[in-house]
N, C-alpha and C positions, 0 to 999 in steps of 0.2 A: 298682788292684793294691792287695791288703793287705799291712800291715806285715811281713807274715811271709815273701811274697812278693819285697820288697826289701832285707830284712834275713837270705837264705840265705845260709848258710856257701857256702866257695868250692866243698866236696863234693859241692853241690848242682848245678855246673854242668858242662857241656863245653865245651871249644872246639876249634874248627877251627882249626888251625895251617899254616901255609905251612912246607913243611920247608928251602926254601931261603934262609931270611931269621928264622924263628920267629916272624914276626908272625902274630898273633890274629886269623884273617881275621872270625871271628863267635861269638857263644856262645850257648846256649839250654839252657834248666834241663832235670835229670836228671828222669826220672820218666813222661815223654809220652813219644809216639811221634814224629818228624818224619823229613820226607822232605825231604833235603839234596840240592840238587844243583847242578852248576857250567857253564855255558853261557860259551865264551870266558873271559874273567875275572872271571866277573859267578858270587859263590857266592849262593844264592836257597834258602830254606828254609820249611816250612809243616809244620804241625801235622797229622796223619794223622786222619780221622776214624773213629771206632769201627769204623763197617762198611767202610772202605779197607784192602785188603792191597796187597802189593808183589809181582807175578809175575815172578818169575826164568826162567830158560829150565829151570831144574833142576824147580824147583816145579812149571811148565806139566805135565813129565814125570811127576812125580810125579802130578799132579791126573789126568792124563788114563788112567794106568794104572791107578789108585786105580777108575775109573770104567769097567776092563775093555779098553780099548784095548791093542794090542800096539803099541810104537815103537819102529821098527828106525833105522837109525842112516845116514846119507847110505850114497848108493852107490859103489862105488870105480871103476863105469863111467859117469863122468859124460858124456852126449853134449851138444858143443858145437855151438851153429848157428852158428858162426862159418865 
């Protein structure tokens, strides 16, 4: 790491803070894209590659609608197999 990365100001970093007690769980530099996720009590993060995107359910609907698909909501008449 270069000196500029080590001497970054506090404004160049983001903290993930636990609400219950205010403890900083992890920190990461601003300016890049990171995937931050929690499994159980463990917080993990990694940088996203340039070609990676995060697809949320809303993004999937927008993507498919843009391709010309018609997206219908779930039917009110759900058939149970029980």
